[in-house]
N, C-alpha and C positions, 0 to 999 in steps of 0.2 A: 368494430374495427379499432385497431390499435396502432400507435406509432411504430414505424419500422425498427428504430433503434431499441425500443423497449422489447419488441418481439425477439430481436436478436439476443439481447441480454438475457431475457427469460428462458431462451432456449439452452443457455449454459455455454454458448460459444465463446463469449467474452463479456466484459463489462459494458455498461451503456456508454460510458465516455469513449471507450475504444471503438464501439460500434459506430458512434458518430464520426470518428476519424475514418473508419473504413468506408462509410457511405460517401463522405466528402472526397475521398481519394479514388472513387470509382471502382470499389471492390465488391459492390453488392448489386445483385440482380433479383428482380421480382418477376416471376413468370417469364424469365428469359430477357426481360427488359432492364437495361442499366438504370439505376436510380441513384441520383447524387444530391437530392433535395432532402434536408433534414425535416422531420415532421411528416413525411409521407406516411399515409395510413394504409394498412394492409388487412385483408380478410384472413380468417383462420385457414381457409382452403388454399391460399396463395403459396406458391413454391418460392422459397427464398434461398438464394445461393450466395455464400460469403467466401471470398477468396477461393472460389472453385468448389466449395463444400456445400452440398445441399443439407439444410438444417433438419435435424430430427426434432420434431415439435414436442415429443414426449421424452423428458430427461429425468433421470434419477439424480436428484440434487444431493450433493455431498459437501461437507464442511470440515475443514481440517485446521488445526493449530500446530504450527511448526516452529521449532527452535532453529532458525536458519544459521548455518555455519558460514565462515568466511569462504570466499572462493566460488560462490554460486551467484548467478544473476537471476533477477526476478523477471523472467520472460518465458515464452512458450517455446522459443527456439533461438539460436544464436549463430550468426554467420561466421563468427570467429571460433566456433566449436568449444566455447567455454561451457562449464557445467551449469545446468539450470535447475531451479528449485523444484520443479515438478517431477524431476527424476527421483526425488527422495520420497515421493508419496506412492504407495502401492495401490493404484486404482486404474480402471479401464476407462473411466470418464475423462472428458476433456476439462480439467480444472485449470484455474489460473490464479496467480497471486493478486490479492487485494492491495493495490498500491505497490510501492517499491521500497526495497532496501538496497543500498549500494552493494557492489561486488564484495567489498571488504567490511561491510556492516553485518553484525550478527543479531540474533534475537527473534522476537515474536513476529510471525508472519501468518496471516490468514490466507488460506487457499480454498476456493469454492468454484462451483459452476452455476451459482445462483446470482444472476446479473442484477436482480432487484436489490438484494442485500449488499452486493459489492458497491452499488451506486449509493446506497444509504451511508455506508462506511466511508466512502471517499468524498462525499459531497461536503464542501466547506461550511454550508449553512447549518450542519448538524453539530459542529463544534466538538468533535470527539477527541478526547485527550489521549495523546501518545507520550509515554515517558521513556527517556533514554538515559543511559549512563555513558559519559564521555571521559576518556583519558586524554588529558591535554598536555602539550608541551608547555612548560613554564607553570608558574603558580598564579592562579587567578587572583588579582588584587580586589580589594573592596570597591574601589572605583569602577573597575571593570564589571564586578558583580552587580552593582546597582545600575550600571548602564544596560546590562542584559535585562534586569528586572523591569526597567522602564520601557524597554522595547527598542528595536533597531530596524532601520529601514533597509530592506533587502530588495534589490531590483525594483526600487520605486514604491514598494509596499511595506508598511510597518508591521513587524512581527513582534508581538508582546507575549513572552512565555507565561504560562499559568503558574509555573513554579521553577525556581532555580535554587539549588542547594549544593554547597561545597561539601563533599562526602569525606575527602581525604587529601592531605597535602604531603608530598615527599620531597623534602628539601635536598636530599642526597641525589636523587635522580632528576630533580627539577621538573616534576610532573605533579598533576593533581587530578582527582576524580570529581566530576560534577554531574549531579542529577538535574535534568531539565525536562519539563513537561510542556508540550505545545499542542495546539490544535491544527497547526499548519500541515499541509501535505505537499508543499512544493519540493522539487528535486534538490537534494543536498542542503536543505534548509538549516539543519543543525550545524553542519560544518561551516556554512556561510555565517551563521550567527557568531560562532566562536572566532572565525577569521576576522570579523569586524572588530573584535577586541584583541586582535593580534595573538591568537593562540591556535596552533594547528591541532587537529584531532588525530591522536595516535590510534585509538581504538574507539569504536562506537557500538553500543548494543541497545536494541529496543527492549526494554524491560516489560512494558505493559501497553495494552491497547484497550481503551475504555476500562472495563472491569476484568479483562483477561490478562494473565501473565504466564510466563514459562518457567516458573520456579521448580516445577516437578519434572521438567523435560531437559535431558542432556542435549548437547549439540547434535543436530541431525534427527533427533527424535521428534515424533509427532503423535497427535491423537485426534480423534473425531470430536467435534463440538457436540455437546448434549442438546437435547431439544429445548431445555430451559435456557441455555446460553444463547441459542439461536433466536429464541423469542425475545430475550433481553436486548440482543443486538438490533432486532427489528424495531424495538421500542425506542431506540435512540433517534429515530426520525422525528424531526420537529415539524 
């Protein structure tokens, strides 16, 4: 027997974290019975229904690397009818983005229907480094630079970047480009960090995720991950 949230994630329906939310919100039934308790164990023969969808226990797992453009949200659907990232991938499988990039943030995004891998990549204990390039309003001072390097408290929790590097300064437009690497996965964390040193983010792009990058992909382009890359991502679990 296995935990219900793990079975849902392994089915490819969604990530384990999202599966836990669905269970708590009363969206999951096992053999026709509502289940809201996390950790409930199920048998392979049990019928599991999530949001009205009966899960197919046999799933072809797929893994994609996308260079996300502006104007797309990281979701499976949107009540505001905005464009969603899964529309960019040509597949019949129900894939979903691993983590989120904001509507106006571009760059590297992994999409898959492998819930186990998605959980590894998003779990904070695995300390997976994500690198971003931010275009800021104003020129970052050395005082602000060292403040970022030392770490800043965001919503009661200190965030210490792994790397901060000023890439370019433009005194004419009063902007600068800063590379920042973090292991954090909280919403809007990069924008919040720069806001704490009084700089608004004009543009933000995720350049890399662990050892992966999007240097060979144009905006909206994607490719499948190789078996070697998938194995290396699994190996990031601590």
